VMD Tcl script that builds the backbone (N, CA, C; Angstrom):
set m [mol new atoms 414]
animate dup $m
set s [atomselect $m all]
$s set {name element resname resid chain x y z} {
  {N N MET 1 A -59.415 84.158 -10.212}
  {CA C MET 1 A -59.709 85.289 -11.060}
  {C C MET 1 A -61.185 85.225 -11.456}
  {N N ALA 2 A -61.809 86.368 -11.491}
  {CA C ALA 2 A -63.230 86.465 -11.800}
  {C C ALA 2 A -63.451 86.619 -13.303}
  {N N THR 3 A -64.708 86.667 -13.686}
  {CA C THR 3 A -65.110 87.044 -15.037}
  {C C THR 3 A -65.900 88.334 -14.905}
  {N N LEU 4 A -65.614 89.286 -15.777}
  {CA C LEU 4 A -66.322 90.555 -15.753}
  {C C LEU 4 A -67.346 90.617 -16.866}
  {N N ALA 5 A -68.482 91.202 -16.558}
  {CA C ALA 5 A -69.492 91.548 -17.552}
  {C C ALA 5 A -69.333 93.043 -17.803}
  {N N VAL 6 A -69.123 93.416 -19.062}
  {CA C VAL 6 A -68.858 94.807 -19.413}
  {C C VAL 6 A -69.941 95.288 -20.375}
  {N N TYR 7 A -70.491 96.453 -20.049}
  {CA C TYR 7 A -71.551 97.060 -20.843}
  {C C TYR 7 A -71.046 98.403 -21.378}
  {N N TYR 8 A -71.246 98.661 -22.676}
  {CA C TYR 8 A -70.916 99.991 -23.192}
  {C C TYR 8 A -71.660 100.330 -24.477}
  {N N ALA 9 A -72.343 99.388 -25.085}
  {CA C ALA 9 A -73.033 99.648 -26.350}
  {C C ALA 9 A -74.486 99.182 -26.262}
  {N N GLN 10 A -75.302 99.748 -27.111}
  {CA C GLN 10 A -76.694 99.314 -27.189}
  {C C GLN 10 A -76.727 97.796 -27.391}
  {N N GLY 11 A -77.600 97.116 -26.710}
  {CA C GLY 11 A -77.714 95.674 -26.853}
  {C C GLY 11 A -76.924 94.889 -25.826}
  {N N HIS 12 A -76.052 95.548 -25.085}
  {CA C HIS 12 A -75.279 94.830 -24.070}
  {C C HIS 12 A -76.118 94.453 -22.855}
  {N N GLY 13 A -77.297 95.032 -22.721}
  {CA C GLY 13 A -78.155 94.675 -21.592}
  {C C GLY 13 A -78.466 93.197 -21.568}
  {N N ASP 14 A -78.652 92.622 -22.736}
  {CA C ASP 14 A -78.948 91.196 -22.840}
  {C C ASP 14 A -77.701 90.354 -23.051}
  {N N ALA 15 A -76.649 90.955 -23.584}
  {CA C ALA 15 A -75.439 90.192 -23.916}
  {C C ALA 15 A -74.197 91.050 -23.704}
  {N N PRO 16 A -73.770 91.239 -22.441}
  {CA C PRO 16 A -72.575 92.051 -22.208}
  {C C PRO 16 A -71.333 91.356 -22.756}
  {N N VAL 17 A -70.296 92.127 -22.949}
  {CA C VAL 17 A -68.993 91.572 -23.285}
  {C C VAL 17 A -68.448 90.942 -22.002}
  {N N THR 18 A -67.894 89.752 -22.090}
  {CA C THR 18 A -67.297 89.137 -20.910}
  {C C THR 18 A -65.786 89.031 -21.105}
  {N N ILE 19 A -65.068 89.321 -20.026}
  {CA C ILE 19 A -63.614 89.208 -20.043}
  {C C ILE 19 A -63.164 88.493 -18.779}
  {N N SER 20 A -62.136 87.662 -18.933}
  {CA C SER 20 A -61.654 86.909 -17.762}
  {C C SER 20 A -60.137 86.779 -17.715}
  {N N THR 21 A -59.428 87.450 -18.623}
  {CA C THR 21 A -57.965 87.401 -18.607}
  {C C THR 21 A -57.403 88.798 -18.852}
  {N N PRO 22 A -56.163 89.044 -18.435}
  {CA C PRO 22 A -55.538 90.335 -18.738}
  {C C PRO 22 A -55.453 90.616 -20.237}
  {N N ASP 23 A -55.223 89.597 -21.049}
  {CA C ASP 23 A -55.178 89.809 -22.501}
  {C C ASP 23 A -56.527 90.278 -23.031}
  {N N GLU 24 A -57.608 89.746 -22.487}
  {CA C GLU 24 A -58.946 90.180 -22.905}
  {C C GLU 24 A -59.215 91.614 -22.458}
  {N N VAL 25 A -58.679 92.009 -21.301}
  {CA C VAL 25 A -58.784 93.405 -20.865}
  {C C VAL 25 A -58.134 94.304 -21.908}
  {N N ASP 26 A -56.912 93.969 -22.292}
  {CA C ASP 26 A -56.196 94.792 -23.268}
  {C C ASP 26 A -56.919 94.847 -24.609}
  {N N ALA 27 A -57.417 93.708 -25.066}
  {CA C ALA 27 A -58.130 93.679 -26.347}
  {C C ALA 27 A -59.383 94.553 -26.297}
  {N N LEU 28 A -60.117 94.519 -25.188}
  {CA C LEU 28 A -61.315 95.339 -25.053}
  {C C LEU 28 A -60.961 96.824 -25.046}
  {N N ILE 29 A -59.962 97.203 -24.273}
  {CA C ILE 29 A -59.569 98.610 -24.215}
  {C C ILE 29 A -59.086 99.080 -25.591}
  {N N ASP 30 A -58.326 98.251 -26.285}
  {CA C ASP 30 A -57.872 98.620 -27.628}
  {C C ASP 30 A -59.052 98.815 -28.573}
  {N N ARG 31 A -60.048 97.924 -28.499}
  {CA C ARG 31 A -61.224 98.045 -29.367}
  {C C ARG 31 A -62.003 99.315 -29.044}
  {N N VAL 32 A -62.239 99.580 -27.755}
  {CA C VAL 32 A -62.991 100.768 -27.361}
  {C C VAL 32 A -62.211 102.026 -27.732}
  {N N ARG 33 A -60.916 101.980 -27.587}
  {CA C ARG 33 A -60.092 103.131 -27.957}
  {C C ARG 33 A -60.266 103.456 -29.441}
  {N N ARG 34 A -60.302 102.452 -30.292}
  {CA C ARG 34 A -60.508 102.674 -31.728}
  {C C ARG 34 A -61.914 103.205 -32.017}
  {N N GLU 35 A -62.907 102.707 -31.286}
  {CA C GLU 35 A -64.311 103.052 -31.551}
  {C C GLU 35 A -64.750 104.348 -30.885}
  {N N SER 36 A -64.050 104.796 -29.864}
  {CA C SER 36 A -64.486 105.938 -29.063}
  {C C SER 36 A -64.181 107.255 -29.759}
  {N N PRO 37 A -65.208 108.027 -30.121}
  {CA C PRO 37 A -64.963 109.314 -30.771}
  {C C PRO 37 A -64.390 110.327 -29.774}
  {N N GLY 38 A -63.459 111.138 -30.221}
  {CA C GLY 38 A -62.828 112.129 -29.349}
  {C C GLY 38 A -63.808 113.122 -28.757}
  {N N HIS 39 A -64.849 113.479 -29.523}
  {CA C HIS 39 A -65.821 114.465 -29.044}
  {C C HIS 39 A -66.865 113.848 -28.109}
  {N N ALA 40 A -66.961 112.533 -28.059}
  {CA C ALA 40 A -67.934 111.847 -27.198}
  {C C ALA 40 A -67.324 110.534 -26.702}
  {N N PRO 41 A -66.312 110.617 -25.828}
  {CA C PRO 41 A -65.598 109.406 -25.409}
  {C C PRO 41 A -66.507 108.416 -24.688}
  {N N MET 42 A -66.232 107.145 -24.942}
  {CA C MET 42 A -67.058 106.056 -24.404}
  {C C MET 42 A -66.768 105.766 -22.934}
  {N N LEU 43 A -67.827 105.370 -22.249}
  {CA C LEU 43 A -67.750 104.928 -20.864}
  {C C LEU 43 A -68.258 103.494 -20.796}
  {N N LEU 44 A -67.516 102.647 -20.116}
  {CA C LEU 44 A -67.884 101.245 -19.927}
  {C C LEU 44 A -68.272 101.031 -18.474}
  {N N GLU 45 A -69.193 100.123 -18.230}
  {CA C GLU 45 A -69.526 99.691 -16.874}
  {C C GLU 45 A -69.130 98.232 -16.739}
  {N N ALA 46 A -68.283 97.943 -15.750}
  {CA C ALA 46 A -67.831 96.574 -15.515}
  {C C ALA 46 A -68.288 96.103 -14.139}
  {N N HIS 47 A -68.776 94.871 -14.099}
  {CA C HIS 47 A -69.216 94.229 -12.859}
  {C C HIS 47 A -68.753 92.780 -12.886}
  {N N ILE 48 A -68.710 92.173 -11.724}
  {CA C ILE 48 A -68.445 90.742 -11.679}
  {C C ILE 48 A -69.628 90.062 -12.367}
  {N N ALA 49 A -69.358 89.188 -13.312}
  {CA C ALA 49 A -70.429 88.505 -14.047}
  {C C ALA 49 A -71.354 87.801 -13.070}
  {N N GLY 50 A -72.649 87.972 -13.281}
  {CA C GLY 50 A -73.657 87.354 -12.438}
  {C C GLY 50 A -74.018 88.164 -11.206}
  {N N ASP 51 A -73.347 89.291 -10.975}
  {CA C ASP 51 A -73.608 90.101 -9.783}
  {C C ASP 51 A -73.552 91.590 -10.137}
  {N N PRO 52 A -74.487 92.086 -10.964}
  {CA C PRO 52 A -74.419 93.468 -11.435}
  {C C PRO 52 A -74.690 94.517 -10.361}
  {N N TYR 53 A -75.135 94.106 -9.184}
  {CA C TYR 53 A -75.471 95.079 -8.145}
  {C C TYR 53 A -74.420 95.155 -7.048}
  {N N ALA 54 A -73.317 94.454 -7.211}
  {CA C ALA 54 A -72.229 94.530 -6.234}
  {C C ALA 54 A -71.291 95.664 -6.651}
  {N N GLN 55 A -70.008 95.480 -6.475}
  {CA C GLN 55 A -69.041 96.495 -6.847}
  {C C GLN 55 A -69.067 96.738 -8.348}
  {N N GLY 56 A -68.763 97.976 -8.722}
  {CA C GLY 56 A -68.710 98.305 -10.136}
  {C C GLY 56 A -67.529 99.192 -10.442}
  {N N LEU 57 A -67.040 99.092 -11.653}
  {CA C LEU 57 A -65.956 99.942 -12.115}
  {C C LEU 57 A -66.384 100.560 -13.439}
  {N N ASP 58 A -66.520 101.885 -13.450}
  {CA C ASP 58 A -66.805 102.618 -14.677}
  {C C ASP 58 A -65.473 103.041 -15.270}
  {N N VAL 59 A -65.326 102.843 -16.567}
  {CA C VAL 59 A -64.057 103.081 -17.250}
  {C C VAL 59 A -64.324 103.912 -18.494}
  {N N GLY 60 A -63.726 105.083 -18.572}
  {CA C GLY 60 A -63.841 105.924 -19.748}
  {C C GLY 60 A -62.548 105.917 -20.531}
  {N N VAL 61 A -62.665 105.957 -21.856}
  {CA C VAL 61 A -61.487 105.918 -22.726}
  {C C VAL 61 A -61.562 107.070 -23.723}
  {N N ARG 62 A -60.491 107.872 -23.745}
  {CA C ARG 62 A -60.358 108.982 -24.699}
  {C C ARG 62 A -58.899 109.005 -25.157}
  {N N GLY 63 A -58.633 108.416 -26.307}
  {CA C GLY 63 A -57.263 108.393 -26.822}
  {C C GLY 63 A -56.327 107.642 -25.897}
  {N N ASP 64 A -55.280 108.313 -25.431}
  {CA C ASP 64 A -54.303 107.660 -24.562}
  {C C ASP 64 A -54.524 107.976 -23.086}
  {N N ARG 65 A -55.735 108.440 -22.772}
  {CA C ARG 65 A -56.097 108.749 -21.378}
  {C C ARG 65 A -57.478 108.181 -21.094}
  {N N GLY 66 A -57.852 108.193 -19.821}
  {CA C GLY 66 A -59.173 107.718 -19.451}
  {C C GLY 66 A -59.511 108.104 -18.025}
  {N N VAL 67 A -60.699 107.721 -17.600}
  {CA C VAL 67 A -61.172 108.001 -16.247}
  {C C VAL 67 A -61.685 106.703 -15.622}
  {N N LEU 68 A -61.754 106.718 -14.284}
  {CA C LEU 68 A -62.251 105.569 -13.539}
  {C C LEU 68 A -63.185 106.042 -12.442}
  {N N ARG 69 A -64.196 105.252 -12.175}
  {CA C ARG 69 A -65.067 105.456 -11.012}
  {C C ARG 69 A -65.358 104.085 -10.430}
  {N N TYR 70 A -65.054 103.929 -9.146}
  {CA C TYR 70 A -65.317 102.677 -8.443}
  {C C TYR 70 A -66.437 102.923 -7.449}
  {N N SER 71 A -67.361 101.973 -7.356}
  {CA C SER 71 A -68.375 102.018 -6.300}
  {C C SER 71 A -68.570 100.599 -5.788}
  {N N GLY 72 A -68.844 100.509 -4.508}
  {CA C GLY 72 A -69.021 99.198 -3.899}
  {C C GLY 72 A -69.431 99.329 -2.452}
  {N N ARG 73 A -69.384 98.229 -1.756}
  {CA C ARG 73 A -69.811 98.228 -0.361}
  {C C ARG 73 A -69.066 99.262 0.475}
  {N N ASP 74 A -67.763 99.379 0.245}
  {CA C ASP 74 A -66.969 100.324 1.026}
  {C C ASP 74 A -67.068 101.759 0.529}
  {N N TRP 75 A -67.546 101.964 -0.684}
  {CA C TRP 75 A -67.696 103.299 -1.268}
  {C C TRP 75 A -69.015 103.378 -2.043}
  {N N PRO 76 A -70.159 103.380 -1.346}
  {CA C PRO 76 A -71.448 103.382 -2.055}
  {C C PRO 76 A -71.675 104.634 -2.905}
  {N N GLU 77 A -71.077 105.758 -2.529}
  {CA C GLU 77 A -71.225 106.989 -3.318}
  {C C GLU 77 A -70.229 107.043 -4.468}
  {N N GLY 78 A -69.228 106.187 -4.438}
  {CA C GLY 78 A -68.230 106.123 -5.497}
  {C C GLY 78 A -67.035 107.018 -5.254}
  {N N VAL 79 A -65.913 106.598 -5.822}
  {CA C VAL 79 A -64.685 107.389 -5.821}
  {C C VAL 79 A -64.158 107.436 -7.245}
  {N N TYR 80 A -63.423 108.501 -7.556}
  {CA C TYR 80 A -62.952 108.766 -8.906}
  {C C TYR 80 A -61.431 108.747 -8.968}
  {N N SER 81 A -60.903 108.374 -10.114}
  {CA C SER 81 A -59.464 108.442 -10.322}
  {C C SER 81 A -59.004 109.897 -10.208}
  {N N THR 82 A -57.748 110.056 -9.825}
  {CA C THR 82 A -57.153 111.388 -9.722}
  {C C THR 82 A -55.943 111.451 -10.639}
  {N N GLY 83 A -55.995 112.357 -11.585}
  {CA C GLY 83 A -54.886 112.553 -12.505}
  {C C GLY 83 A -54.149 113.834 -12.186}
  {N N ASP 84 A -53.393 114.315 -13.158}
  {CA C ASP 84 A -52.572 115.503 -12.933}
  {C C ASP 84 A -53.195 116.783 -13.486}
  {N N GLY 85 A -54.451 116.729 -13.885}
  {CA C GLY 85 A -55.130 117.917 -14.408}
  {C C GLY 85 A -55.563 118.848 -13.291}
  {N N PRO 86 A -56.102 120.008 -13.649}
  {CA C PRO 86 A -56.557 120.972 -12.641}
  {C C PRO 86 A -57.762 120.428 -11.873}
  {N N SER 87 A -57.816 120.705 -10.584}
  {CA C SER 87 A -58.939 120.218 -9.772}
  {C C SER 87 A -60.170 121.116 -9.885}
  {N N GLU 88 A -60.004 122.290 -10.441}
  {CA C GLU 88 A -61.110 123.228 -10.645}
  {C C GLU 88 A -61.401 123.326 -12.138}
  {N N GLY 89 A -62.638 123.646 -12.461}
  {CA C GLY 89 A -62.993 123.835 -13.868}
  {C C GLY 89 A -64.184 122.994 -14.261}
  {N N GLU 90 A -64.409 122.929 -15.546}
  {CA C GLU 90 A -65.540 122.187 -16.082}
  {C C GLU 90 A -65.331 120.687 -15.898}
  {N N PRO 91 A -66.392 119.968 -15.584}
  {CA C PRO 91 A -66.251 118.517 -15.456}
  {C C PRO 91 A -65.932 117.872 -16.808}
  {N N LEU 92 A -65.304 116.722 -16.744}
  {CA C LEU 92 A -65.062 115.914 -17.940}
  {C C LEU 92 A -66.328 115.124 -18.231}
  {N N VAL 93 A -66.648 114.940 -19.496}
  {CA C VAL 93 A -67.867 114.228 -19.876}
  {C C VAL 93 A -67.501 112.998 -20.698}
  {N N TYR 94 A -68.045 111.860 -20.288}
  {CA C TYR 94 A -67.905 110.590 -21.002}
  {C C TYR 94 A -69.308 110.043 -21.215}
  {N N TYR 95 A -69.485 109.219 -22.247}
  {CA C TYR 95 A -70.818 108.761 -22.630}
  {C C TYR 95 A -70.983 107.260 -22.478}
  {N N PHE 96 A -71.982 106.893 -21.662}
  {CA C PHE 96 A -72.392 105.497 -21.531}
  {C C PHE 96 A -73.613 105.329 -22.426}
  {N N MET 97 A -73.408 104.636 -23.520}
  {CA C MET 97 A -74.425 104.531 -24.564}
  {C C MET 97 A -74.760 105.946 -25.012}
  {N N ASP 98 A -75.972 106.431 -24.807}
  {CA C ASP 98 A -76.309 107.790 -25.235}
  {C C ASP 98 A -76.429 108.762 -24.072}
  {N N ASN 99 A -76.014 108.364 -22.901}
  {CA C ASN 99 A -76.154 109.199 -21.710}
  {C C ASN 99 A -74.794 109.688 -21.233}
  {N N TYR 100 A -74.726 110.972 -20.921}
  {CA C TYR 100 A -73.445 111.503 -20.485}
  {C C TYR 100 A -73.284 111.362 -18.975}
  {N N THR 101 A -72.036 111.225 -18.565}
  {CA C THR 101 A -71.670 111.118 -17.165}
  {C C THR 101 A -70.517 112.077 -16.923}
  {N N GLU 102 A -70.612 112.851 -15.852}
  {CA C GLU 102 A -69.570 113.821 -15.542}
  {C C GLU 102 A -68.559 113.229 -14.567}
  {N N PHE 103 A -67.306 113.619 -14.759}
  {CA C PHE 103 A -66.202 113.242 -13.898}
  {C C PHE 103 A -65.484 114.504 -13.449}
  {N N PRO 104 A -64.808 114.476 -12.298}
  {CA C PRO 104 A -64.046 115.651 -11.867}
  {C C PRO 104 A -63.041 116.071 -12.946}
  {N N PRO 105 A -62.744 117.368 -13.037}
  {CA C PRO 105 A -61.848 117.853 -14.083}
  {C C PRO 105 A -60.442 117.246 -14.030}
  {N N ASN 106 A -60.039 116.728 -12.877}
  {CA C ASN 106 A -58.703 116.137 -12.746}
  {C C ASN 106 A -58.742 114.607 -12.709}
  {N N ALA 107 A -59.799 114.005 -13.249}
  {CA C ALA 107 A -59.960 112.549 -13.154}
  {C C ALA 107 A -59.223 111.770 -14.244}
  {N N GLU 108 A -58.785 112.440 -15.312}
  {CA C GLU 108 A -58.129 111.687 -16.386}
  {C C GLU 108 A -56.736 111.226 -15.973}
  {N N VAL 109 A -56.473 109.956 -16.285}
  {CA C VAL 109 A -55.192 109.317 -15.984}
  {C C VAL 109 A -54.679 108.654 -17.273}
  {N N PRO 110 A -53.391 108.312 -17.315}
  {CA C PRO 110 A -52.877 107.609 -18.498}
  {C C PRO 110 A -53.607 106.282 -18.723}
  {N N LEU 111 A -53.697 105.888 -19.973}
  {CA C LEU 111 A -54.393 104.651 -20.328}
  {C C LEU 111 A -53.766 103.434 -19.637}
  {N N ALA 112 A -52.470 103.456 -19.370}
  {CA C ALA 112 A -51.817 102.350 -18.656}
  {C C ALA 112 A -52.412 102.178 -17.258}
  {N N VAL 113 A -52.778 103.272 -16.606}
  {CA C VAL 113 A -53.403 103.213 -15.279}
  {C C VAL 113 A -54.803 102.614 -15.395}
  {N N VAL 114 A -55.534 103.010 -16.428}
  {CA C VAL 114 A -56.871 102.463 -16.674}
  {C C VAL 114 A -56.797 100.949 -16.859}
  {N N ARG 115 A -55.890 100.508 -17.711}
  {CA C ARG 115 A -55.731 99.071 -17.954}
  {C C ARG 115 A -55.413 98.328 -16.656}
  {N N GLN 116 A -54.485 98.869 -15.861}
  {CA C GLN 116 A -54.096 98.202 -14.624}
  {C C GLN 116 A -55.256 98.142 -13.639}
  {N N ALA 117 A -56.053 99.193 -13.569}
  {CA C ALA 117 A -57.198 99.204 -12.652}
  {C C ALA 117 A -58.201 98.110 -13.007}
  {N N ILE 118 A -58.442 97.912 -14.304}
  {CA C ILE 118 A -59.364 96.848 -14.719}
  {C C ILE 118 A -58.753 95.481 -14.417}
  {N N ARG 119 A -57.477 95.317 -14.689}
  {CA C ARG 119 A -56.816 94.041 -14.383}
  {C C ARG 119 A -56.900 93.732 -12.886}
  {N N ASP 120 A -56.687 94.749 -12.051}
  {CA C ASP 120 A -56.774 94.551 -10.595}
  {C C ASP 120 A -58.196 94.191 -10.176}
  {N N PHE 121 A -59.174 94.879 -10.743}
  {CA C PHE 121 A -60.584 94.610 -10.455}
  {C C PHE 121 A -60.921 93.162 -10.812}
  {N N LEU 122 A -60.424 92.712 -11.951}
  {CA C LEU 122 A -60.631 91.350 -12.424}
  {C C LEU 122 A -59.937 90.342 -11.503}
  {N N ALA 123 A -58.670 90.581 -11.194}
  {CA C ALA 123 A -57.863 89.632 -10.417}
  {C C ALA 123 A -58.346 89.478 -8.971}
  {N N THR 124 A -58.908 90.549 -8.410}
  {CA C THR 124 A -59.318 90.524 -6.998}
  {C C THR 124 A -60.796 90.217 -6.810}
  {N N GLY 125 A -61.512 89.991 -7.883}
  {CA C GLY 125 A -62.941 89.718 -7.758}
  {C C GLY 125 A -63.762 90.940 -7.414}
  {N N GLY 126 A -63.295 92.114 -7.847}
  {CA C GLY 126 A -64.092 93.323 -7.693}
  {C C GLY 126 A -63.596 94.324 -6.679}
  {N N GLU 127 A -62.359 94.204 -6.239}
  {CA C GLU 127 A -61.834 95.185 -5.286}
  {C C GLU 127 A -61.277 96.395 -6.021}
  {N N ARG 128 A -61.267 97.498 -5.313}
  {CA C ARG 128 A -60.744 98.760 -5.842}
  {C C ARG 128 A -59.226 98.666 -5.942}
  {N N SER 129 A -58.664 99.103 -7.052}
  {CA C SER 129 A -57.223 99.037 -7.267}
  {C C SER 129 A -56.482 99.952 -6.300}
  {N N ALA 130 A -55.475 99.392 -5.659}
  {CA C ALA 130 A -54.616 100.173 -4.767}
  {C C ALA 130 A -53.564 100.950 -5.556}
  {N N ARG 131 A -53.473 100.711 -6.849}
  {CA C ARG 131 A -52.468 101.367 -7.679}
  {C C ARG 131 A -52.979 102.682 -8.283}
  {N N VAL 132 A -54.204 103.039 -7.958}
  {CA C VAL 132 A -54.818 104.258 -8.479}
  {C C VAL 132 A -54.994 105.220 -7.316}
  {N N GLU 133 A -54.733 106.494 -7.557}
  {CA C GLU 133 A -55.040 107.509 -6.548}
  {C C GLU 133 A -56.511 107.868 -6.732}
  {N N TRP 134 A -57.296 107.776 -5.660}
  {CA C TRP 134 A -58.743 107.978 -5.721}
  {C C TRP 134 A -59.138 109.250 -4.993}
  {N N GLN 135 A -60.255 109.834 -5.422}
  {CA C GLN 135 A -60.823 111.014 -4.769}
  {C C GLN 135 A -62.333 110.836 -4.656}
  {N N PRO 136 A -62.909 111.366 -3.589}
  {CA C PRO 136 A -64.378 111.270 -3.460}
  {C C PRO 136 A -65.063 112.169 -4.484}
  {N N GLY 137 A -66.287 111.830 -4.800}
  {CA C GLY 137 A -67.085 112.647 -5.709}
  {C C GLY 137 A -67.685 113.817 -4.971}
  {N N GLU 138 A -68.227 114.745 -5.701}
  {CA C GLU 138 A -68.879 115.915 -5.117}
  {C C GLU 138 A -70.296 115.599 -4.739}
}
mol reanalyze $m
mol bondsrecalc $m
mol representation Tube
mol addrep $m
């Protein structure tokens, strides 16, 4: 099992949050869920600790739902989670620190899927979760 370096708040550039167990994944998601404002949901960037330029998993949290974006050697342009929302319409917006990031309108998935995707990313050393339905970006 790997250790993840997770960035989502000012100051994490020098000292990211590190997680290395499924319990730590849950604790982090619970904390971000409490801290994430509904009008400006938080986006986290997770990488294998010590290798910020390899595969990455972006994780957004809004209440009991969230979004995912995976990028890596096999998907340099990135792929997005696919939820049950409409595929047409305004993009979803999540905020990494003070910068907004757009996601496809149907990218939101249940929080349980978000948690599992991070656990899979952690357990496999940075591989894309096979338990998530993915879609290419525009």
